[in-house]
N, C-alpha and C positions, 0 to 999 in steps of 0.2 A: 131584298131591298124594300123599304128603306132601312138604314142601319139603326137609327135612334128615332123614336117616335113617343107619342104622348096619348093617353085615353081620351083626353078632351081638348083639343087645340084651342078652343075658346078661352082657356084659362091662362094662355101665354100672353106676354106683353105683345102688343101690336106695333108694327112698324107702319107707320101712315105715309101714304103716298105724298110727294111734292104737290104744290098747287099745280092745277091742270095748265096755268099759262106758263110754267116753268119749262125751259127747253130740254127735251128728250134726246137721249143718244140715239143717232141714226144707226142701222146697221150697215156696214160697209162690204160685207161679204160672209158667205157660209162655206166652210171647207169640209170635206170628207176626211177623216182620219184613216190612212192606210194601215194595214195589218202587219205587224213584225212580230218578232221573237227576242226575248230577252234573258239574261241569265243562263240558266241551264236548260232554257228552252220553253219558257212560258209564253203564252200569246198575249200580246199587247196591241193597243191602237195608238199610234204617234199622233196625239192629238194636235200638235203644233206643225205638223209637217206642211211645208208649202206657204207658210205665214210668215210675212215679212217681220224682221226682228224689231222694227221700229213700233209695231203694233203689239209685241209681246213684252218688251221692256217694262219691268225689271224680270220678267220670267224668261226661262231659257229652253225648257223642255217639260213635256208632261206625257204619261202614257196612262192610258186606262189599262189595268191589269186584269185580263179576264174580260167579261164573266165567262168563267169556263167551269164545267162540271167534271171533276177528275175521279177516275176509278182508284181503288186500291192499288198503292204503289206508284201512282202517277204524279202526285204534287210535286212541284219543283220550286227552287228558289235561285239566289245567286250565290257564287263563291266568294271568298273574301276578296275585296278590291279597294283600290284608294279614291279618295276625291280630295280636291283642294279648290278653294275660291268661291263657294256657293253653298246653298242650303238645299238638303232634300226633305220634302214633306211627304210621308206616306200615310194615306187615309184609307183605312180598311172598312170596307162595306158588308161582306161576306167572307167567312173563312177565318184562319188564324196565321199570323205571320210572326216570326221571332226575329229580333234584331240585336246584334251584338258588335261593339266596335272596339278599337284598339285604345280608346280614352276612358274605358270602363263604363260607357253608357250601354244600355240595352234594356229590352223588356218585351212583352207579348202584346200585341195588339189584335183585337177582334172587333166585331160589329160596331162601327162608329167611333173607334178609337184613332188616335193620330199619332205618329211618331216625327218629331222635328229635329233633324240633325244638322247642325252648323259644322260644316267641314273646315270652314276657315282655312289655317294654315297648312291642314293636312291630317287626314285620319283613314284608317282602313276599317271597313265594317262587312258585315254579312246579312243578308235577309233570306230567311228559309222557312218553310213552315216546319212545327215540331214534329218529332218522330211519330207520335201517334196519329197525326193527321196524314202523313205519308203513307202509313200503314192503312187508314181506313178510307182516304180519298174524301171527296166532299167538294162543295161550292167555294169557289175562289173568285173575289171581286174586289177591286181597289183601286186607288188612283196614286201615282207617284209624280210629283211636281218639283222642279228644280227652280229655285230662287236664287237669282244672282245677288252678290254681295258688291257694294261698291268699293273702289280701290282701297279706300282707308280701312275696310273691314276684311278684305281678303285674306290677310294673315293674322285674324283674329283666333283667339283660343277656341278650339272646338268645344262644341256644347251640345247636350242632348235633352229634349223634352219629350215627356211621354203624357200625352194628353187623353185622358180617359173619355170615353163618349159621354159618360154622365157629367163632365165638366163642360162640354159644349154648350154655348149660349142658344137657348131656343126662343124663337119668336114666332109670329103668325102675321099673315095680311089682315087687313081690317076686316075682311069677310070669312076669315077662317078657311080659305080655300087653298092657302099655301102655308106649308111648315118651313121655316126658315132656321137652318142650324149654322151659327157663326163660329167658325173655326178660329179664325185670327182677325185682327183689325176691327173695324167698327162699321156697323151699317144702321142707319137710323136710330143711332143711340144705344144700340145693343152691340157690346164688346165680346169678342171671342177671347179664349184663354191663351192662344199661341202668342209668343213674345218673338218680334221679328226684329232683325237688323234693318231691313229694308221695309218702309211703309207700305202694307198692302192689306186688301180686305179678301176673305175667302169664306165661301159658303156652300153649303149643299142645300137645294131647294126641292121639296116634293109639291107639286103642283096638282091639284085634283083636276079630274077631266072637265074640260070646260071653263075651269077658273083662269083668271089673269091676275098678274101682280105687277105692280110698278114700284121699285125700290128706290129710295134717294141714293144718289151715287156721287162720291167725292170728286170734284172737278178737277183735281191735280191728278187723278188716277186714269189709266186706261181701263178697258173692259172687255172681258172675254167671257163666253158662256159655253161650256162643253156639256153636251147632251149625253148623259150617262144611259137613259133608257126613255123610251116613249116618243111621242110625236107633239109638236106644237110650232109655235111661230114666236119671234123675236121681233122687237121694236114696234112702234106705232104703225110701221108699214106692213107688219105681219109676214116677215120673211120666214119661209117654211124651214124648220129644223127638225132633225129627227136623231135617233140614236146614233152615236158614232160621228157627230159633226160638231164642229166648232164655230160658234158666232163670233165675229169680229165687229165690235161697236166703234164708232167714231169718237174722237177725241174731244168734242164739245157737247155739253149737256150735263144736267145734274140728276137724271134719272134713268133707270133701265125698266124695260117692260118685257115680260115673257108671259105667254099664253098657252095653256094646254089644250090639245084638241079634245073635241067633245067625246070622241071614241078612241080608245087606246087599243093596241093589239093585244093578243091573249098572253103575252110575256110579262106584261106590266100593268098595274093598276093605275100609275100616275106618269106625269111628266117630270123626270128626274134630272136635275141641271146642277152642274157644278159651276159657280158664278165666282170669278176672281178678276182683281185688278190691283194696280199698285202705282205708285209714283216713279215714273221712269228715272232711271239713274243716268242715261244719256253719256256712257262711258264706251270706249272701244271694247269689243268683245272678241277675245281669241279662245276658241273653245276646241278641245280635242279629246276624245275619249271621256275620262273620268275628270278632266280638269277645265275650269272654266277661269280664264285670266284676261288680263287686259292686252298683253302682247305675245306674240310668237316666242320671244325669248324667255317669257315667264312660263310659259307651257314647257319648253325645253328643260328649264330649271326644275319644274315640278316632276318631270319624268326622271331627271337625275337625282333629285332628293328621294323620290320613291325607291329607285334602284338602291340608293344608299342606306336605306332604311330610316331616313329621317322623318317619314310620315306615320311613324309608329310601327309597331310589330303585331302579329297575331298573338293573343294570349296564349300561354303553354297549354292550358286545358282545351284550347280549340284547334290546336296545329293540325289535326287530323281531319278536320272539316273542309 
């Protein structure tokens, strides 16, 4: 970490902070993400565990995958599985991950790349390290985010976006103390390449020790900050936040402030933060396993459609995976 960087941050466009008299988002709370296991057994941190859905909307779920150093033969992924009713966003920081799906989408992502899959009406997919990585082992670290779809888009045609790290929009804070990678949406006039059904903003920030950044924030969006690594504070009230914790900001205000501790631990050089927010959908959420719909009846229908093969089929060349 970091995944994508530059030789001279001062050459990047700068995102100016809002005027000092503008209202800032307060910190409502900081939650520590519990550790779990996903897929074939790779470790994750459940970033949204214990947070009320009204503060997450339009997001449903987020895992920090790793950070883990695998030995030879140890890297793991997920088997083929279905989704309906939402989008998966996989942001890779370290390591290599391959994606394949029943709609013909697929690709390989590594440091700083993003895969954006709109499951919509239904899709089957698999995410796994390539064979040469399984053989050699190595560092694995990333984030997977689930973005809800509004009722009118839940049965949309599945779609796949492969966003190279070289296409992510880069910017800096006015003093050059923070590198801002905008993956999707808009922050301070900087637009990320991700195309979304649900209006959101998504960015990875690297904040140098002792530096502070205040970013303009859409007043219609909620705001969350997940600490990937390092120590720092959030908000004008300087609420402590460290690796593996999620900061929940209040709904009012048009700026977000994050500050890195002057001294970081030996594992990281900077305060690494995954910053995200979106316009709440404000619709009922029925979620079970790989499906996110509006009602229990729609969840039952999704399972029936999956069992009947209506969510797609595993391509013949991958049936043994």
